[in-house]
Structure formats: structure tokens, C-alpha cells
C-alpha positions as a Markdown table, in Angstrom:
| # | Residue | x | y | z |
|---|---|---|---|---|
| 1 | Met | 88.0 | 151.7 | 140.0 |
| 2 | Lys | 88.8 | 148.1 | 141.7 |
| 3 | Ala | 87.6 | 147.6 | 145.3 |
| 4 | Ile | 91.1 | 146.8 | 146.5 |
| 5 | His | 92.1 | 150.8 | 145.4 |
| 6 | Val | 89.1 | 152.1 | 147.4 |
| 7 | Ile | 90.0 | 150.0 | 150.3 |
| 8 | Ser | 93.7 | 151.0 | 150.3 |
| 9 | Ala | 92.6 | 154.7 | 149.9 |
| 10 | Val | 90.1 | 154.1 | 153.1 |
| 11 | Ile | 92.5 | 152.6 | 155.1 |
| 12 | Gly | 95.2 | 155.1 | 154.0 |
| 13 | Gly | 93.0 | 158.3 | 154.8 |
| 14 | Ala | 92.2 | 156.5 | 158.2 |
| 15 | Ile | 96.1 | 156.6 | 159.1 |
| 16 | Ala | 96.7 | 159.8 | 157.7 |
| 17 | Gly | 93.8 | 161.2 | 159.7 |
| 18 | Ala | 94.8 | 159.6 | 163.1 |
| 19 | Ala | 98.3 | 161.0 | 162.4 |
| 20 | Val | 97.1 | 164.4 | 161.7 |
| 21 | Gly | 94.7 | 164.2 | 165.0 |
| 22 | Leu | 97.1 | 163.1 | 167.1 |
| 23 | Leu | 99.6 | 165.9 | 166.0 |
| 24 | Val | 97.5 | 168.8 | 166.1 |
| 25 | Ala | 95.7 | 167.1 | 169.5 |
| 26 | Pro | 95.4 | 169.8 | 172.5 |
| 27 | Glu | 97.9 | 167.7 | 174.4 |
| 28 | Lys | 101.6 | 168.7 | 174.5 |
| 29 | Gly | 103.3 | 167.2 | 171.5 |
| 30 | Asp | 106.1 | 165.9 | 173.6 |
| 31 | Asp | 103.2 | 164.0 | 175.5 |
| 32 | Thr | 101.7 | 162.2 | 172.5 |
| 33 | Arg | 105.2 | 161.6 | 171.2 |
| 34 | Lys | 106.0 | 159.7 | 174.5 |
| 35 | Lys | 102.8 | 158.1 | 174.2 |
| 36 | Ile | 103.5 | 156.8 | 170.8 |
| 37 | Leu | 106.7 | 155.5 | 171.6 |
| 38 | Lys | 105.2 | 153.5 | 174.6 |
| 39 | Val | 102.7 | 151.8 | 172.2 |
| 40 | Leu | 105.2 | 150.9 | 169.6 |
| 41 | Lys | 107.6 | 149.7 | 172.2 |
| 42 | Asp | 104.7 | 147.4 | 173.8 |
| 43 | Lys | 104.4 | 145.9 | 170.3 |
| 44 | Gly | 108.1 | 145.3 | 170.2 |
| 45 | Ile | 109.0 | 148.3 | 167.7 |
| 46 | Tyr | 111.9 | 150.5 | 169.0 |
| 47 | Leu | 112.5 | 153.9 | 167.9 |
| 48 | Lys | 114.6 | 156.7 | 169.0 |
| 49 | Lys | 113.3 | 160.0 | 169.9 |
| 50 | Ser | 115.3 | 161.5 | 167.2 |
| 51 | Lys | 113.4 | 158.8 | 164.9 |
| 52 | Met | 110.2 | 159.9 | 166.1 |
| 53 | Glu | 111.0 | 163.2 | 165.4 |
| 54 | Glu | 112.2 | 162.3 | 162.0 |
| 55 | Leu | 108.8 | 160.2 | 161.6 |
| 56 | Val | 106.6 | 163.5 | 162.6 |
| 57 | Asp | 108.4 | 165.6 | 160.4 |
| 58 | Glu | 107.9 | 163.3 | 157.2 |
| 59 | Ile | 104.2 | 163.1 | 158.1 |
| 60 | Gln | 103.6 | 166.6 | 158.3 |
| 61 | Asp | 105.7 | 167.4 | 154.9 |
| 62 | Gln | 103.2 | 164.9 | 153.4 |
| 63 | Ile | 100.1 | 166.2 | 154.6 |
| 64 | Glu | 101.5 | 169.8 | 153.9 |
| 65 | Glu | 102.0 | 168.5 | 150.3 |
| 66 | Lys | 98.1 | 167.1 | 150.0 |
| 67 | Ile | 96.7 | 170.4 | 151.3 |
């Protein structure tokens, strides 16, 4: 296995883990999504709340496929 594949897998796993952690955190989902939107906005990325909902749904679907 090439080193780049291992590095990509580790980074992908870290991102997926962070996403799952955020989605299942004890905080209300709406509060968490607002925080995510604020972080993205601070970085110059603007998402409407409906787009954030779609993104969350997509991440959940992909996680469920892997389990």
C-alpha cells in the first residue's frame, strides 16, 4: 500500500470521526449546526441552513452505509 493511500485514509477517518462526534454530541443538533455555520462563515464559506441540513443528511447516510 502506498504511503499516500495510508495518509488519505487516516485523514478521511479523522474527518469522518469528527463529523460523527459533532452529530452525536450531547448538545442540541441545532446549536451544533449553528456553531458549524459560524466557523464556516468565519472562513468565508457561506451555507444556508437548508444546505447544512442536506450536508448532515449526506454524512449520516454515508456513515450508516459503512456500519
